[in-house]
Each structure stands twice: as structure tokens, then as C-alpha cells.
C-alpha positions as CSV (number, residue, x, y, z in Angstrom):
1,M,36.3,125.4,210.3
2,N,38.5,123.8,213.0
3,D,37.4,121.0,215.3
4,I,37.0,123.3,218.4
5,I,34.5,125.5,216.6
6,K,32.6,122.4,215.3
7,T,32.2,120.8,218.7
8,Q,31.8,123.8,221.1
9,F,28.5,125.6,220.6
10,T,25.2,126.4,222.2
11,L,21.8,125.9,220.7
12,S,18.6,127.9,221.1
13,R,15.3,128.5,219.3
14,D,14.3,131.8,217.8
15,A,10.9,133.4,218.0
16,F,9.8,131.3,215.0
17,G,10.9,128.0,216.5
18,K,13.9,127.6,214.3
19,L,17.0,126.0,215.8
20,N,20.0,128.4,215.9
21,L,23.7,127.6,216.8
22,T,26.2,130.0,218.3
23,D,29.7,128.6,217.8
24,A,32.8,129.0,220.0
25,T,33.7,132.3,218.3
26,G,30.3,133.8,219.0
27,E,29.1,133.6,215.4
28,L,25.3,132.9,215.0
29,H,24.2,130.3,212.5
30,E,20.5,130.5,212.0
31,N,18.1,127.7,211.1
32,V,20.4,124.7,211.5
33,S,19.2,121.1,211.2
34,P,20.6,118.0,212.8
35,V,21.4,115.1,210.4
36,R,22.3,111.7,211.7
37,A,25.3,109.9,210.0
38,F,24.0,106.5,211.0
39,P,20.3,106.9,211.9
40,I,19.6,103.2,212.5
41,Q,22.8,101.6,213.8
42,A,24.1,104.6,215.9
43,P,21.2,107.1,216.3
44,E,22.8,108.9,219.3
45,S,26.3,109.3,217.6
46,G,27.7,111.2,214.7
47,I,25.2,114.0,214.3
48,S,26.1,116.9,212.0
49,L,24.4,120.3,212.4
50,V,24.0,121.9,209.0
51,N,22.9,125.3,207.8
52,T,20.3,125.9,205.1
53,D,23.1,125.7,202.4
54,G,24.0,122.2,203.7
55,K,27.3,123.3,205.2
56,E,28.3,121.7,208.4
57,V,28.5,124.2,211.2
58,G,28.6,121.8,214.2
59,W,29.4,118.2,215.0
60,I,28.1,116.0,217.8
61,E,30.2,113.0,218.5
62,H,27.6,111.6,220.9
63,L,24.4,113.2,222.3
64,D,25.5,112.4,225.9
65,Q,28.4,114.8,225.5
66,L,25.9,117.8,225.2
67,S,24.3,119.7,228.1
68,G,20.8,118.5,228.9
69,A,19.2,121.5,227.2
70,N,21.2,121.2,224.0
71,A,20.6,117.4,223.8
72,A,16.9,118.0,224.3
73,L,16.8,120.5,221.5
74,V,18.6,118.2,219.1
75,R,16.3,115.2,220.0
76,E,13.2,117.3,219.6
77,E,14.4,118.6,216.2
78,L,15.3,115.1,215.0
79,Q,11.9,113.7,216.1
80,G,10.1,116.5,214.1
81,R,12.1,115.7,211.0
82,E,12.3,111.9,211.0
83,F,9.4,109.5,210.8
84,M,10.4,105.9,211.1
85,P,8.1,103.9,213.3
86,E,9.5,100.7,214.8
87,I,7.5,97.5,214.3
88,S,7.1,95.7,217.6
89,R,4.7,93.0,216.4
90,I,3.3,91.7,213.1
91,V,-0.3,91.0,213.8
92,A,-1.4,89.7,210.4
93,V,-0.9,89.7,206.6
94,T,-3.6,89.3,204.0
95,S,-1.5,87.0,201.9
96,F,2.0,85.4,201.7
97,A,2.1,86.5,198.1
98,T,2.9,90.2,197.3
99,P,1.5,92.7,197.2
100,C,-0.2,92.2,200.5
101,T,-1.4,94.3,203.4
102,W,0.4,94.0,206.7
103,T,-1.3,94.8,210.0
104,V,1.4,95.7,212.6
105,E,1.9,97.3,216.0
106,T,4.5,100.1,216.0
107,S,6.1,102.6,218.3
108,R,3.6,105.1,216.8
109,G,0.5,102.8,217.3
110,P,-1.2,100.2,215.2
111,T,-1.3,100.5,211.4
112,D,-1.8,98.8,208.1
113,F,0.4,99.1,205.1
114,V,0.9,97.5,201.7
115,L,4.1,95.6,201.0
116,R,4.8,95.6,197.2
117,G,7.4,92.8,197.2
118,E,10.0,90.9,199.2
119,E,12.6,93.3,197.9
120,D,11.0,96.1,200.0
121,I,12.4,94.3,203.1
122,R,16.1,95.1,203.5
123,R,18.6,93.8,206.0
124,I,20.5,96.4,207.9
125,G,23.4,94.7,209.8
126,T,22.8,91.3,211.3
127,D,19.6,91.9,213.3
128,A,17.7,94.9,211.9
129,L,15.3,95.1,208.9
130,L,13.9,98.1,207.0
131,V,10.5,97.6,205.5
132,S,9.2,100.1,202.9
133,D,5.5,100.4,202.1
134,T,3.9,101.6,198.8
135,H,3.9,105.2,200.0
136,G,7.7,105.2,200.7
137,I,7.3,105.1,204.5
138,H,10.1,103.1,206.2
139,F,9.3,100.9,209.1
140,L,12.2,99.6,211.3
141,I,12.4,96.2,212.9
142,R,15.4,96.9,215.2
143,N,16.0,93.2,216.1
144,Q,14.1,90.6,214.1
145,F,15.2,87.9,216.6
146,E,13.4,89.7,219.5
147,L,10.0,89.6,217.8
148,D,7.4,87.3,219.3
149,K,7.0,83.8,217.8
150,H,3.9,84.7,215.6
151,S,5.7,87.7,214.1
152,K,8.8,85.7,213.4
153,K,6.8,83.0,211.6
154,I,5.1,85.6,209.4
155,L,8.4,87.4,208.7
156,D,10.2,84.2,207.8
157,R,7.8,83.6,204.9
158,F,9.0,86.9,203.3
159,L,12.8,86.6,203.9
């Protein structure tokens, strides 16, 4: 597939709510899914549209390059597929030894989760952290240096 076909397309939903792509040649690709290349460090860039066989049928260099309707469909589809709440504040921890329960405020509301060990806090780049709970849910701290003083103090005990 050449680059023109990968980057020039229109998106729509069918009667069942599935995302469909019509490429530059007019070929319909049913039930496509957007997949981010770099979901944390560049969430708006490098998005592949793949069919049910995993074959890339479209490419989005940056979401701003799409029409408003196409960009909205891609964002909506990504939100439905991805669940990675961002931690905005660490309220409390039950212990500074692991396993322990963290009480946090996230982009999806307040929650509690169990941290098995310090190895479940991973650095992503220079500022971001990915925290995994016992159920495999990933919580993102986009910038550890922008957390409030109380949250930083707790987090420092685990890093």
C-alpha cells in the first residue's frame, strides 16, 4: 500500500457502531481500530489504523491533520479501547512497605489500588511514571515533578 492511500481516507461508523475506513481508491475497510505508536509520550501522533487481521490500512501522522469529524471518531474509539487513568494526587498509602494500598485522585475519579512492589513503578522518559496495580491496571503520572508536595513526599519513598 503506498503512502497516499495510507494517509488519505475517510472514517465512518456502521449501523453496529464499528469504525470503517474508506481509502483514497474507494476501497472500504470494515471494523478498523486505531493503535497508538507512542501512547504516553506522543498520544496525538503516530496512530495506525489496522483491520481485524492486524494489517495497517491507514496512518495518522498527527490527529490535528485530520478533519474535525475524523479526529473525533479516532479519539472516541481510542477512549473506548484504552483505560489508563492519570494520577493527579496521592492522598495516602497504608504503608511504606509493599504490598500496600494507595489512595489516589485520578482523571477518572478517586480510587484505591494495591501496589505489589517498587518494581511496579516504572520510569517513562525523564518525568513520567507508570504505576501498575495487582489487577494489571496501569496508572500514569504524566509529570512526577508537577505533583503537590504531599504526593511527591510519598512517591519519593517508593522510588
